[in-house]
DSSP file (Angstrom, degrees, kcal/mol; ACC not computed):
  #  RESIDUE AA STRUCTURE BP1 BP2  ACC     N-H-->O    O-->H-N    N-H-->O    O-->H-N    TCO  KAPPA ALPHA  PHI   PSI    X-CA   Y-CA   Z-CA
    1    1 A X              0   0    0      0, 0.0     2,-0.1     0, 0.0     0, 0.0   0.000 360.0 360.0 360.0 126.8 -134.8  -36.1   96.7
    2    2 A X        -     0   0    0      1,-0.1     2,-0.1     0, 0.0     3,-0.1  -0.383 360.0-109.7 -74.6 149.5 -131.0  -35.7   97.0
    3    3 A X        -     0   0    0      1,-0.1    -1,-0.1    -2,-0.1     6,-0.1  -0.481  41.9 -95.4 -74.3 148.2 -128.8  -35.9   93.9
    4    4 A X    >   -     0   0    0     -2,-0.1     3,-1.6     1,-0.1    -1,-0.1  -0.289  35.4-112.2 -57.5 149.5 -126.6  -38.9   93.4
    5    5 A X  T 3  S+     0   0    0      1,-0.3    -1,-0.1    -3,-0.1    -2,-0.1   0.781 116.7  54.4 -57.5 -28.4 -123.1  -38.4   94.8
    6    6 A X  T 3  S+     0   0    0      2,-0.1     2,-0.6     0, 0.0    -1,-0.3   0.627  91.5  87.0 -83.7  -9.9 -121.8  -38.6   91.1
    7    7 A X  S <  S-     0   0    0     -3,-1.6     2,-0.2     2,-0.0    -4,-0.1  -0.804  76.0-135.3 -94.9 126.9 -124.0  -36.0   89.8
    8    8 A X    >   -     0   0    0     -2,-0.6     3,-1.3     1,-0.1     4,-0.4  -0.535  21.4-121.5 -72.8 146.6 -122.8  -32.4   90.1
    9    9 A X  G >  S+     0   0    0      1,-0.3     3,-1.5    -2,-0.2     4,-0.4   0.887 110.5  58.6 -65.3 -40.5 -125.5  -30.1   91.4
   10   10 A X  G >  S+     0   0    0      1,-0.2     3,-1.1     2,-0.2    -1,-0.3   0.715  88.3  75.7 -59.0 -23.8 -125.2  -27.9   88.1
   11   11 A X  G X  S+     0   0    0     -3,-1.3     3,-0.7     1,-0.3    -1,-0.2   0.716  84.4  63.0 -64.4 -24.4 -126.0  -30.9   85.8
   12   12 A X  G <  S+     0   0    0     -3,-1.5    -1,-0.3    -4,-0.4    -2,-0.2   0.770 106.4  44.6 -79.0 -20.5 -129.7  -30.7   86.6
   13   13 A X  G <  S+     0   0    0     -3,-1.1    38,-0.4    -4,-0.4    -1,-0.2   0.354  85.3 128.7 -96.2   6.0 -129.9  -27.2   85.1
   14   14 A X    X   -     0   0    0     -3,-0.7     3,-1.3    -4,-0.2    33,-0.1  -0.366  57.9-139.8 -64.6 135.8 -127.9  -28.0   82.0
   15   15 A X  T 3  S+     0   0    0      1,-0.2    -1,-0.1    31,-0.1     5,-0.1   0.628  97.3  69.0 -64.1 -17.5 -129.3  -27.1   78.5
   16   16 A X  T 3  S+     0   0    0     -5,-0.1    -1,-0.2     5,-0.1     8,-0.1   0.512  71.0 112.2 -84.7  -6.3 -128.1  -30.2   77.1
   17   17 A X    <   +     0   0    0     -3,-1.3     3,-0.4     3,-0.1     2,-0.2  -0.350  65.2  26.3 -65.6 144.9 -130.4  -32.5   79.0
   18   18 A X  S >  S-     0   0    0      1,-0.2     3,-1.5     2,-0.1     4,-0.2  -0.640 117.7 -22.8 105.3-158.8 -133.0  -34.3   76.9
   19   19 A X  G >  S+     0   0    0      1,-0.3     3,-1.1    -2,-0.2    -1,-0.2   0.786 126.1  63.6 -65.1 -29.1 -133.2  -35.4   73.4
   20   20 A X  G >  S+     0   0    0     -3,-0.4     3,-1.8     1,-0.2     4,-0.3   0.613  77.0  90.8 -71.1  -8.4 -130.7  -32.9   72.1
   21   21 A X  G X  S+     0   0    0     -3,-1.5     3,-1.9     1,-0.3    -1,-0.2   0.828  70.5  73.3 -57.3 -27.6 -127.9  -34.6   74.2
   22   22 A X  G X  S+     0   0    0     -3,-1.1     3,-1.4     1,-0.3    -1,-0.3   0.831  88.4  63.0 -57.7 -26.1 -127.1  -36.9   71.2
   23   23 A X  G <  S+     0   0    0     -3,-1.8    20,-0.4     1,-0.3    -1,-0.3   0.718  94.7  61.0 -69.5 -16.4 -125.4  -33.8   69.5
   24   24 A X  G <  S+     0   0    0     -3,-1.9    45,-2.1    -4,-0.3     2,-0.3   0.407 105.5  44.3 -92.5   1.1 -123.0  -33.6   72.2
   25   25 A X  S <  S-     0   0    0     -3,-1.4     2,-0.1    43,-0.2    42,-0.0  -0.968  89.8-102.7-141.4 148.4 -121.4  -37.0   71.7
   26   26 A X        -     0   0    0     -2,-0.3     4,-0.1     1,-0.1    -2,-0.1  -0.518  44.4-107.3 -76.0 150.3 -120.3  -38.9   68.4
   27   27 A X        -     0   0    0      2,-0.1    -1,-0.1    -2,-0.1     4,-0.1  -0.180  29.0-104.8 -71.2 167.2 -122.6  -41.6   67.3
   28   28 A X  S    S+     0   0    0      2,-0.1     2,-0.2    -2,-0.0    -1,-0.1   0.638 102.6  60.5 -73.5 -15.5 -121.6  -45.3   67.6
   29   29 A X  S    S-     0   0    0      1,-0.1    -2,-0.1     0, 0.0     2,-0.0  -0.555 105.8 -68.2-106.2 176.6 -120.9  -45.5   63.9
   30   30 A X        -     0   0    0     -2,-0.2     2,-0.5    -4,-0.1    -1,-0.1  -0.324  47.5-150.3 -63.4 147.6 -118.5  -43.7   61.8
   31   31 A X        -     0   0    0     -4,-0.1    -1,-0.1    -3,-0.1     5,-0.0  -0.984  10.5-128.0-132.7 116.2 -119.1  -40.1   61.3
   32   32 A X     >  -     0   0    0     -2,-0.5     4,-2.9     1,-0.1     5,-0.3  -0.274  28.0-116.6 -66.2 148.6 -118.1  -38.1   58.3
   33   33 A X  H  > S+     0   0    0      1,-0.2     4,-2.2     2,-0.2     5,-0.1   0.792 114.8  51.5 -54.0 -34.1 -116.1  -35.0   59.0
   34   34 A X  H  > S+     0   0    0      2,-0.2     4,-2.6     1,-0.2    -1,-0.2   0.898 110.5  51.7 -72.7 -42.8 -118.8  -32.6   57.7
   35   35 A X  H  > S+     0   0    0     -3,-0.2     4,-2.6     2,-0.2    -2,-0.2   0.925 109.3  50.5 -59.2 -44.0 -121.5  -34.4   59.9
   36   36 A X  H  X S+     0   0    0     -4,-2.9     4,-3.6     1,-0.2     5,-0.3   0.950 109.1  50.7 -55.1 -49.3 -119.2  -34.0   63.0
   37   37 A X  H  X S+     0   0    0     -4,-2.2     4,-2.5    -5,-0.3    -2,-0.2   0.960 112.3  46.0 -60.5 -50.4 -118.7  -30.4   62.3
   38   38 A X  H  X S+     0   0    0     -4,-2.6     4,-2.6     2,-0.2    -1,-0.2   0.898 112.0  51.0 -56.7 -40.7 -122.4  -29.8   62.1
   39   39 A X  H  X S+     0   0    0     -4,-2.6     4,-2.6    -5,-0.2    -2,-0.2   0.946 111.6  47.7 -59.6 -47.1 -123.2  -31.9   65.2
   40   40 A X  H  X S+     0   0    0     -4,-3.6     4,-3.0     1,-0.2    -2,-0.2   0.871 108.6  54.4 -66.9 -31.4 -120.6  -29.9   67.2
   41   41 A X  H  X S+     0   0    0     -4,-2.5     4,-1.7    -5,-0.3    -1,-0.2   0.953 109.6  47.5 -59.8 -48.3 -122.0  -26.7   65.9
   42   42 A X  H  X S+     0   0    0     -4,-2.6     4,-1.5     2,-0.2    -2,-0.2   0.905 115.2  47.3 -56.2 -43.7 -125.5  -27.7   67.1
   43   43 A X  H  X S+     0   0    0     -4,-2.6     4,-2.4   -20,-0.4     3,-0.3   0.945 110.4  49.6 -59.2 -53.2 -124.0  -28.7   70.5
   44   44 A X  H  X S+     0   0    0     -4,-3.0     4,-1.5     1,-0.2    -1,-0.2   0.779 107.1  56.0 -57.8 -31.2 -122.0  -25.6   70.9
   45   45 A X  H  < S+     0   0    0     -4,-1.7     4,-0.3     2,-0.2    -1,-0.2   0.868 107.0  49.6 -72.8 -38.2 -125.1  -23.4   70.1
   46   46 A X  H >< S+     0   0    0     -4,-1.5     3,-1.1    -3,-0.3     4,-0.3   0.876 108.6  55.0 -62.4 -42.9 -127.1  -25.1   72.9
   47   47 A X  H >< S+     0   0    0     -4,-2.4     3,-1.1     1,-0.2    -2,-0.2   0.833  99.4  59.4 -60.1 -32.4 -124.1  -24.4   75.1
   48   48 A X  T 3< S+     0   0    0     -4,-1.5    -1,-0.2     1,-0.2    -2,-0.2   0.712 107.1  47.0 -65.9 -13.4 -124.2  -20.7   74.4
   49   49 A X  T <  S+     0   0    0     -3,-1.1     2,-0.3    -4,-0.3    -1,-0.2   0.476  91.1 110.8-103.6  -1.6 -127.7  -20.6   75.8
   50   50 A X    X   -     0   0    0     -3,-1.1     3,-1.0    -4,-0.3     4,-0.2  -0.547  56.6-154.5 -85.1 132.8 -126.8  -22.6   79.0
   51   51 A X  T 3  S+     0   0    0    -38,-0.4     3,-0.1    -2,-0.3    -1,-0.1   0.650  99.5  44.4 -78.2  -9.9 -126.7  -20.9   82.5
   52   52 A X  T 3> S+     0   0    0    -39,-0.2     4,-2.5     1,-0.1    -1,-0.2   0.043  73.2 119.1-115.7  23.9 -124.2  -23.5   83.7
   53   53 A X  H <> S+     0   0    0     -3,-1.0     4,-2.2     1,-0.2     5,-0.2   0.885  79.7  47.3 -60.4 -43.4 -121.8  -23.5   80.7
   54   54 A X  H  > S+     0   0    0      2,-0.2     4,-2.0    -4,-0.2    -1,-0.2   0.863 111.3  50.3 -69.5 -34.7 -118.8  -22.4   82.8
   55   55 A X  H  > S+     0   0    0     -3,-0.2     4,-2.2     1,-0.2    -2,-0.2   0.881 112.5  49.2 -73.1 -39.8 -119.5  -24.9   85.6
   56   56 A X  H  X S+     0   0    0     -4,-2.5     4,-2.6     2,-0.2    -2,-0.2   0.941 110.7  48.0 -63.7 -45.3 -119.7  -27.7   82.8
   57   57 A X  H  X S+     0   0    0     -4,-2.2     4,-2.9     1,-0.2     5,-0.2   0.909 112.1  49.3 -69.1 -37.5 -116.5  -26.7   81.2
   58   58 A X  H  X S+     0   0    0     -4,-2.0     4,-2.6     2,-0.2    -1,-0.2   0.920 110.6  50.7 -66.1 -40.7 -114.6  -26.6   84.5
   59   59 A X  H  X S+     0   0    0     -4,-2.2     4,-2.4     2,-0.2     5,-0.3   0.953 110.8  48.6 -59.0 -54.5 -116.0  -30.0   85.4
   60   60 A X  H  X>S+     0   0    0     -4,-2.6     5,-2.3     1,-0.2     4,-1.1   0.911 115.1  46.3 -54.9 -47.8 -114.8  -31.4   82.0
   61   61 A X  H  <5S+     0   0    0     -4,-2.9     3,-0.3     1,-0.2    -1,-0.2   0.926 110.9  51.5 -64.5 -43.0 -111.4  -29.9   82.5
   62   62 A X  H  <5S+     0   0    0     -4,-2.6    -2,-0.2     1,-0.2    -1,-0.2   0.873 118.1  36.3 -59.4 -40.4 -111.1  -31.1   86.0
   63   63 A X  H  <5S-     0   0    0     -4,-2.4    -1,-0.2    -5,-0.1    -2,-0.2   0.559 106.4-122.7 -96.4  -3.2 -111.9  -34.6   85.2
   64   64 A X  T  <5 -     0   0    0     -4,-1.1    -3,-0.2    -5,-0.3    -4,-0.1   0.900  31.5-160.0  70.6  40.2 -110.1  -34.6   81.9
   65   65 A X      < -     0   0    0     -5,-2.3    -1,-0.2    -6,-0.2    13,-0.1  -0.332   7.1-165.8 -55.9 121.4 -113.2  -35.6   80.1
   66   66 A X        +     0   0    0     -3,-0.1     2,-0.4    -2,-0.1    -1,-0.2   0.482  59.3  58.3 -95.6   0.3 -111.9  -37.1   76.6
   67   67 A X  S    S-     0   0    0      7,-0.1   -42,-0.0     8,-0.1   -43,-0.0  -0.949  86.5  -1.3-136.3 151.1 -115.2  -37.2   74.7
   68   68 A X  S    S-     0   0    0     -2,-0.4     2,-0.5   -45,-0.0   -43,-0.2   0.065  86.9 -50.7  80.0-179.3 -118.0  -35.0   73.5
   69   69 A X        +     0   0    0    -45,-2.1     2,-0.4     5,-0.1     5,-0.2  -0.823  55.2 174.5 -93.9 128.6 -118.7  -31.2   73.8
   70   70 A X  B >   -A   73   0A   0      3,-2.1     3,-1.5    -2,-0.5   -17,-0.0  -0.980  67.3  -6.8-138.2 122.0 -118.6  -30.0   77.3
   71   71 A X  T 3  S-     0   0    0     -2,-0.4   -14,-0.1     1,-0.3     3,-0.1   0.723 130.6 -55.5  65.3  17.1 -118.9  -26.2   78.3
   72   72 A X  T 3  S+     0   0    0      1,-0.3     2,-0.4   -16,-0.0    -1,-0.3   0.494 117.4 102.3  92.5   3.0 -118.9  -25.3   74.6
   73   73 A X  B <   -A   70   0A   0     -3,-1.5    -3,-2.1   -26,-0.0    -1,-0.3  -0.945  59.0-139.3-121.0 143.6 -115.6  -27.0   73.7
   74   74 A X     >  -     0   0    0     -2,-0.4     4,-2.1    -5,-0.2     5,-0.2  -0.142  45.4 -83.0 -82.2-176.3 -114.7  -30.3   72.0
   75   75 A X  H  > S+     0   0    0      1,-0.2     4,-1.9     2,-0.2     5,-0.2   0.916 126.9  43.2 -61.1 -51.5 -112.0  -32.5   73.0
   76   76 A X  H  > S+     0   0    0      2,-0.2     4,-1.4     1,-0.2    -1,-0.2   0.806 111.4  53.8 -63.4 -34.6 -109.1  -30.8   71.3
   77   77 A X  H  > S+     0   0    0      2,-0.2     4,-1.4     1,-0.2    -1,-0.2   0.858 110.6  48.2 -68.8 -40.2 -110.3  -27.4   72.3
   78   78 A X  H  X S+     0   0    0     -4,-2.1     4,-2.1     2,-0.2    -2,-0.2   0.876 107.3  55.2 -65.0 -36.3 -110.3  -28.6   76.0
   79   79 A X  H  X S+     0   0    0     -4,-1.9     4,-2.3     1,-0.2    -1,-0.2   0.859 105.6  52.7 -70.3 -36.0 -106.9  -30.1   75.7
   80   80 A X  H  X S+     0   0    0     -4,-1.4     4,-2.5     2,-0.2    -1,-0.2   0.876 107.4  51.1 -66.2 -33.3 -105.6  -26.7   74.5
   81   81 A X  H  X S+     0   0    0     -4,-1.4     4,-2.3     2,-0.2    -2,-0.2   0.891 111.0  48.7 -64.4 -45.0 -107.1  -25.0   77.6
   82   82 A X  H  X S+     0   0    0     -4,-2.1     4,-2.5     2,-0.2    -2,-0.2   0.921 110.7  51.2 -62.0 -44.1 -105.5  -27.5   79.8
   83   83 A X  H  X S+     0   0    0     -4,-2.3     4,-1.0     1,-0.2    -2,-0.2   0.942 111.6  47.7 -53.8 -54.6 -102.2  -27.0   78.0
   84   84 A X  H >< S+     0   0    0     -4,-2.5     3,-0.8     1,-0.2    -1,-0.2   0.904 109.8  51.1 -51.6 -46.5 -102.4  -23.2   78.5
   85   85 A X  H 3< S+     0   0    0     -4,-2.3    -1,-0.2     1,-0.3    -2,-0.2   0.885 103.4  58.8 -66.8 -41.0 -103.2  -23.4   82.1
   86   86 A X  H 3<        0   0    0     -4,-2.5    -1,-0.3    -5,-0.2    -2,-0.2   0.792 360.0 360.0 -65.8 -19.8 -100.2  -25.7   82.7
   87   87 A X    <<        0   0    0     -4,-1.0    -3,-0.2    -3,-0.8    -1,-0.1   0.415 360.0 360.0  99.8 360.0  -98.1  -23.0   81.4
C-alpha cells in the first residue's frame, strides 16, 4: 500500500510511533515546568535511539514546525538552528 502524499517515507520508521508519542507534544491541559522538562527528556531519549532522527529534524526545520519534539529538539532549540543557518 502506498503512503499518503502527506506522509514522509521516514515517518513509518520513526521510534516515536505508538503510545510513547504523547511525550513529544504538550498535553491539552496546563503543564508545570518540571513536568515539561521530564516529558521532553523522555522524548529526546527516544529520539537518540531513532534511525531517522536527522530526517525528522530536517523535516521539522523545513516546515517550521512550531510544536513538540522533532529530531531531538524542542521548539526553541529548532528556532535557534533556523536562525544560525540563516546567518
